[in-house]
C-alpha beads as a LAMMPS data file, in Angstrom:
LAMMPS data file: protein, C-alpha beads

129 atoms
128 bonds

1 atom types
1 bond types

-500.0 500.0 xlo xhi
-500.0 500.0 ylo yhi
-500.0 500.0 zlo zhi

Masses

1 110.0

Atoms # bond

1 1 1 -15.014 -11.481 -0.027
2 1 1 -11.736 -10.546 1.557
3 1 1 -11.910 -7.376 3.561
4 1 1 -8.834 -5.204 3.860
5 1 1 -8.501 -2.392 6.349
6 1 1 -6.072 0.519 6.078
7 1 1 -4.996 2.704 8.963
8 1 1 -2.339 5.241 9.857
9 1 1 -3.266 8.192 7.665
10 1 1 -3.412 11.731 8.911
11 1 1 -2.578 15.378 8.409
12 1 1 1.120 16.214 8.617
13 1 1 3.563 18.922 7.651
14 1 1 5.995 18.600 4.764
15 1 1 8.992 16.500 5.674
16 1 1 7.090 14.330 8.137
17 1 1 6.771 10.566 8.038
18 1 1 3.809 8.232 8.291
19 1 1 3.358 4.506 8.499
20 1 1 0.267 3.158 6.829
21 1 1 -0.913 -0.340 7.682
22 1 1 -3.065 -2.821 5.818
23 1 1 -4.625 -5.760 7.623
24 1 1 -7.391 -8.294 7.209
25 1 1 -9.667 -9.305 10.069
26 1 1 -10.549 -12.585 8.385
27 1 1 -7.702 -13.870 6.253
28 1 1 -3.970 -14.363 6.388
29 1 1 -2.213 -11.799 4.259
30 1 1 0.700 -14.219 4.114
31 1 1 -1.218 -15.930 1.278
32 1 1 -1.726 -12.703 -0.653
33 1 1 0.185 -10.406 -2.928
34 1 1 -0.582 -6.954 -1.528
35 1 1 -0.179 -3.613 -3.251
36 1 1 -0.547 0.011 -2.359
37 1 1 -2.248 2.583 -4.561
38 1 1 -3.115 6.225 -4.108
39 1 1 -5.607 8.627 -5.592
40 1 1 -5.039 12.350 -5.379
41 1 1 -7.767 14.944 -5.853
42 1 1 -8.551 15.360 -9.533
43 1 1 -6.186 12.579 -10.545
44 1 1 -6.586 8.949 -11.354
45 1 1 -5.525 6.085 -9.158
46 1 1 -1.823 5.260 -9.396
47 1 1 0.032 2.193 -8.263
48 1 1 2.828 2.604 -5.746
49 1 1 4.246 -0.859 -5.215
50 1 1 3.391 -4.500 -4.620
51 1 1 4.898 -6.982 -2.189
52 1 1 4.554 -10.628 -3.097
53 1 1 3.704 -13.330 -0.591
54 1 1 7.385 -14.242 -0.663
55 1 1 8.400 -10.703 0.275
56 1 1 9.567 -9.589 -3.168
57 1 1 8.859 -5.947 -3.804
58 1 1 7.977 -4.643 -7.223
59 1 1 9.582 -1.442 -8.371
60 1 1 7.982 1.725 -7.108
61 1 1 5.734 3.012 -9.857
62 1 1 5.631 6.559 -8.567
63 1 1 8.936 8.157 -9.563
64 1 1 8.749 10.779 -6.850
65 1 1 8.451 8.032 -4.249
66 1 1 11.893 6.611 -4.979
67 1 1 13.937 6.678 -1.808
68 1 1 10.992 7.918 0.261
69 1 1 8.412 5.113 0.279
70 1 1 8.917 1.513 1.294
71 1 1 6.632 -1.508 1.535
72 1 1 7.145 -4.123 4.221
73 1 1 5.321 -7.225 5.378
74 1 1 4.967 -8.662 8.879
75 1 1 3.175 -11.990 8.619
76 1 1 3.221 -12.493 12.391
77 1 1 1.096 -9.354 12.739
78 1 1 -0.871 -10.058 9.540
79 1 1 0.069 -6.616 8.289
80 1 1 1.548 -5.013 5.207
81 1 1 2.876 -1.508 5.762
82 1 1 3.682 1.441 3.566
83 1 1 6.339 3.677 5.076
84 1 1 6.108 7.252 3.862
85 1 1 9.131 9.448 4.490
86 1 1 9.919 13.077 3.669
87 1 1 6.323 13.712 2.714
88 1 1 5.505 16.457 0.248
89 1 1 2.243 18.313 -0.436
90 1 1 1.922 16.413 -3.727
91 1 1 1.720 13.180 -1.729
92 1 1 -1.703 14.268 -0.487
93 1 1 -4.089 11.509 -1.518
94 1 1 -6.242 8.660 -0.353
95 1 1 -4.049 5.604 0.016
96 1 1 -5.485 2.167 -0.635
97 1 1 -4.202 -1.338 -0.143
98 1 1 -5.335 -4.154 -2.395
99 1 1 -4.800 -7.876 -2.303
100 1 1 -4.924 -10.949 -4.492
101 1 1 -4.771 -14.540 -3.275
102 1 1 -1.444 -15.961 -4.419
103 1 1 -0.862 -19.219 -2.535
104 1 1 -1.382 -21.071 -5.832
105 1 1 1.218 -18.961 -7.597
106 1 1 4.971 -18.562 -7.390
107 1 1 6.194 -16.701 -4.282
108 1 1 7.375 -13.733 -6.371
109 1 1 4.006 -13.144 -8.020
110 1 1 2.478 -9.679 -8.135
111 1 1 -0.545 -8.972 -10.331
112 1 1 -0.332 -6.556 -13.204
113 1 1 -2.007 -3.200 -13.044
114 1 1 -5.067 -3.104 -10.825
115 1 1 -5.866 -6.820 -11.007
116 1 1 -6.706 -7.120 -7.323
117 1 1 -10.091 -8.476 -6.205
118 1 1 -9.880 -7.133 -2.666
119 1 1 -9.573 -3.489 -1.707
120 1 1 -9.674 -1.485 1.490
121 1 1 -11.697 1.648 2.076
122 1 1 -8.662 3.909 1.947
123 1 1 -6.930 6.175 4.422
124 1 1 -6.434 9.899 3.861
125 1 1 -2.964 11.421 3.892
126 1 1 -2.829 15.212 3.829
127 1 1 0.489 17.053 3.663
128 1 1 0.334 20.808 4.175
129 1 1 1.953 23.654 6.095

Bonds

1 1 1 2
2 1 2 3
3 1 3 4
4 1 4 5
5 1 5 6
6 1 6 7
7 1 7 8
8 1 8 9
9 1 9 10
10 1 10 11
11 1 11 12
12 1 12 13
13 1 13 14
14 1 14 15
15 1 15 16
16 1 16 17
17 1 17 18
18 1 18 19
19 1 19 20
20 1 20 21
21 1 21 22
22 1 22 23
23 1 23 24
24 1 24 25
25 1 25 26
26 1 26 27
27 1 27 28
28 1 28 29
29 1 29 30
30 1 30 31
31 1 31 32
32 1 32 33
33 1 33 34
34 1 34 35
35 1 35 36
36 1 36 37
37 1 37 38
38 1 38 39
39 1 39 40
40 1 40 41
41 1 41 42
42 1 42 43
43 1 43 44
44 1 44 45
45 1 45 46
46 1 46 47
47 1 47 48
48 1 48 49
49 1 49 50
50 1 50 51
51 1 51 52
52 1 52 53
53 1 53 54
54 1 54 55
55 1 55 56
56 1 56 57
57 1 57 58
58 1 58 59
59 1 59 60
60 1 60 61
61 1 61 62
62 1 62 63
63 1 63 64
64 1 64 65
65 1 65 66
66 1 66 67
67 1 67 68
68 1 68 69
69 1 69 70
70 1 70 71
71 1 71 72
72 1 72 73
73 1 73 74
74 1 74 75
75 1 75 76
76 1 76 77
77 1 77 78
78 1 78 79
79 1 79 80
80 1 80 81
81 1 81 82
82 1 82 83
83 1 83 84
84 1 84 85
85 1 85 86
86 1 86 87
87 1 87 88
88 1 88 89
89 1 89 90
90 1 90 91
91 1 91 92
92 1 92 93
93 1 93 94
94 1 94 95
95 1 95 96
96 1 96 97
97 1 97 98
98 1 98 99
99 1 99 100
100 1 100 101
101 1 101 102
102 1 102 103
103 1 103 104
104 1 104 105
105 1 105 106
106 1 106 107
107 1 107 108
108 1 108 109
109 1 109 110
110 1 110 111
111 1 111 112
112 1 112 113
113 1 113 114
114 1 114 115
115 1 115 116
116 1 116 117
117 1 117 118
118 1 118 119
119 1 119 120
120 1 120 121
121 1 121 122
122 1 122 123
123 1 123 124
124 1 124 125
125 1 125 126
126 1 126 127
127 1 127 128
128 1 128 129
């Protein structure tokens, strides 16, 4: 089973930025569609965005993230990143990356909903004064 590993979380003040990274010690993420999700205390998991193996980015699903969050891929480093800018207390959550093998699909493919077989353990982001 594909193992994904997130890193880069932490405790920051409002307005700060973070860069979360998702990597796999065993497989090439270049063959995968990779998405970011988050789960805040007392709330359900919500999708943020997906980046296809071809680099196409699905629309940000979290309205408040528009203009503040961005997903990028660096195949040379086998990493997919989530850039978090102008963080707010309501962004406090555990952030997860998830992946689905997509070499057999079109380069723009991103799964629907939470249809990802591989998940990381999550990284905590806490935004407070």
